[in-house]
N, C-alpha and C positions, 0 to 999 in steps of 0.2 A: 820448237826443231824441226826440221828434214831428216829423218834417221837416214835417208841414202847421202846425204853430209857428214855422219856419224860415226861410218863404218864401211868400208865394202867389204865383201865377204872373207877376206885374209888380211884389209889393210885398212888404217883410219885415216881420217882428214884431221887437220890443226881446227882445233877449233878458238884458239885466245893465239895471241901475240903477247911480244915481251916475254914472264913468266908465264910458261905455256900450260894449259890447263888439258891432257892428251887423254882418251878413254883406256883406259885399261882393258883386260888384262891376260898375258898369256903368261905361263911362268917359266922364270930364268935362274939358272943354277940348278935346276930340277931334275928328278929322277923320276921314271916308272912310276905310277901310283901304284897300279896292282891291284887287287880287291880291298886295298885300306877303307878307300871312298867310294864306294859303288853306287851311292847316292848324289854324285856328281855328275852331268850330264852336259853336253855340247847342244846348245838350241840354236839356228838356224832361222832365220825369221823371212815372213815376205811383207814386201811393199805393195800397197794393188794388183794383189795375185800376181809378182815376180819376186823371183830370193833377193834377200838386201843383203841379209848379216849375219855372223853367227859371233854368237855370244856364251858365256857358261852359267851353271845355273844348279843348283841344292835343290834334293827333292825331298821338302820337310814333309809331305803328307802324302797315298794314293796318287793322288789326282794334281798335288800343286807343286811347282816349283820354282823357288826363290830365284831371282835373279837383279840387272837394275834396272833402274825406269829410262835411264838414253838406252835399251836397248828393248823395250816394251811401245815408247814411245811412237804413234804414228804407224805402227802396225799393224797387220787386218791377218796373221796368221804365225804358229810355228809349229814345229818337230822340233820332237828330241829325242838322242841318240843316249845311252847310258851305257855303250862299249867304251871298255874301257883305250881299244887299237883303233881306231878310224880308219888308219891308213898306213900302210906298212913302211917299216926306217930300211925295208932292204931294196923298194924299188917304186917307193914311193903311190904305188897305187893302192885303191878305197878297197877297205876289208866289211863293206856296208854295198848296198848295188843302193842305185839309184839318190849318193850321196850328190848333193843337200836335199834333192827334192821330196826323197821320205820313201815310196815306194810301200814294203809292209813290216820292213824296217823299224821304222821310228815310229815315235808314239805322238799324235797331234794335239796340240791344244791352242787354246784362245788367250791371246796376250791382254794384261791388265796393269797399267799405269797407276800408278800411288795417285791420288786427286791432288796432293799439295806439290806437285812433282815442279819446280822452277817458278812454282804460282805465290807471289810478295815475297818474294826469297829474300830473306832480313840480309842476305850478307852483300846484294848490290845483285844489281842487272848486269847483262852482259856480258861478256868476254873473258876469262883472268879465274885470277884466284884471289877466294875462294867462291868465287856465283859460277863455279861448271853448272852444278845442276843441287837443286835442296832436295830433299827426300830421295835421293837419287834410287829409290824402293821400285819391283814391279812383280809380278808373277806370268807364270804361264799356268794355269789351267785345262788340265788332258784330258783329253776325252775316253781313256781307258783308266783306267787303276793300274799303274806297277808294282809291284813286287822286286826288287832288287838286292834286299837281304838284307835292310835297314833303312833308317832314315835321318838325316842331320835333324838337328833340335836345335828350337828358337830359346831363347836367352833371358836368365828374368830380366826383367824391366831395371835399366841402370846400372847394370852387371859389369860394363864397361868402366864406367867412374869410378870403381873400385880395385882395377887392376893395377898393380905396379910397375913402375916402367922397366924394361925388358921382358918382361909376361912375355915367354912363348906362345906362337901365331901359326898357324897349319897355311900355307898354302895350297890349294887344290883347284886345278882347270887344266881349258884346253888351250894351243893357239901357239902363238910363236915362242923361240927360245931363245934365239941366237941370234948374233948379227955376222953376217958376210960380210968376208973384205972383198967389197965391191970398190971399185976407185969412184971418189966424188964425180969426175969427170962423167963415168959412165954409170950416175943415176940418172932417171927421171926424175928431171925439175916442173914444181913441187910435187910433191910433198917428199920427202928422205927416207920414209920407214918402208922403200922397198927390198932397202939392206935386211932388216928383217925375214926370220924364216922361221918355220917348227910345223911337225906335221899336228895331224889333228887327233890329236891320243893325250891320255892323259898324263898329268905330271904333278907331284909334288915336291916343297919345298919349303924348308923351314924360316922362321923368319922373327922381329921381335916387335910387340909395342914400344913405342916412342912416345911416351905420355908427356903428359905437361898441357897444359891450356894454349891454347890457338883460336883463332877468330873464329874456326867455326866446329873449335871442338866437343859443342852438344851433341850436332849430328855426324858428325865423321870422327872416324879412328888414323893415325898418322901411323904408318909402318915402314919399317926400316927393308932397303932395297939395297942392298950390299952384297951382292955376291963376293968380294975379295976379302968384308968382313966373316963370310959363313954363311951371311942369308941368303935368303932365297929371292926373287924377287917377279913382279908384274908388270905385263906390258903390254903390247898392241894385237889387238885380234878376238880378246872375247871377254868383254867386260861381264860383271856381275856372278863371277864364281865366289863361295862364300869363301871369310877369314874364317879361320875354326880354332874357336882357343887350343891351345896345343894338348894335344893327346886324346881331347874329345870330340865328338862331332857336333858339339855348339856351336853355331852360325852367330858371330859377332857382328861383322859388318858382312857385304857385299863391293867388291872391287870398281870403286870409279872413275880414279885418273891418275894420273903421273903428273909429273914434272916440270922433264925433258924427254927427249928422243931417243938417250942412251938408257932409259926404264932403271937412275941410278938415284940414291940417295935416302928422298920419301918420295910415296905411297899415300893416297888416303882413300879412302872407305867411307861407304855408306852405314852408320851402327844402325844394326835390327835392333837394339837394346832402346829404343825412343818408344816411351811408352805408348803415341799416339801414333808410330809405325807400327806395332805389335797388335795393336788394336785394328789395323787395316788389313792388316796378314790375315788373322785369324778370323776376319769375315769370309775368307775361300775356305776353312778346314773344316 
């Protein structure tokens, strides 16, 4: 899968028709995160030496950032910022020099993709649900150790399977946050994502687990994206952000995809608590 077709620096490209699987995730219905999750950072990736796209990720060790495989796949470089605010909410100016190229502020790193990513996908090949991505897990190994005042924690194997319906989940990430009221006739076509906007700043929003068995529940979490019902949501712009067990620093999954351009209903995240996934991640620690 060509990463240039997955995400632009701000926007994403449709990966499926019919019932769509669209890469996530910015935080909708969220609030500024402050210093609550300093280990969540914004990642900018390079493809063939050129800036390609952005994602979120969680620092799980001084030199290891956990993110999504559809962010890392096909890339040859990355850099990470852990600033809560990268862009001014007043005039939109960037608060860090040289974004997105990096300069002296970002930490450079090397991206790695889970070796089973979309390999022999047991849920079917091609586009659509739930064949968007199997083992959608990646990491970025930083060239310099980072101390941001804490780390995200890996879960115990199988933890997600023990959680009850409506268990509290915390979304944290960067990216688009809301839809602008642009008449459809004025939107560039395709795709229709240009109506989404948001600063490159870290946001937090609460959500809930939607438990139960579904076709790829052994590998994915299903999460409520319902701003009208009090839940935050994930959306376009920077996949790979952590889904945390509510009130903790434990990463249960990384944001993978949503199912419609309004980023509502349910979203799906690749589980980190799968034993084989944990084994692979731990080879970098």
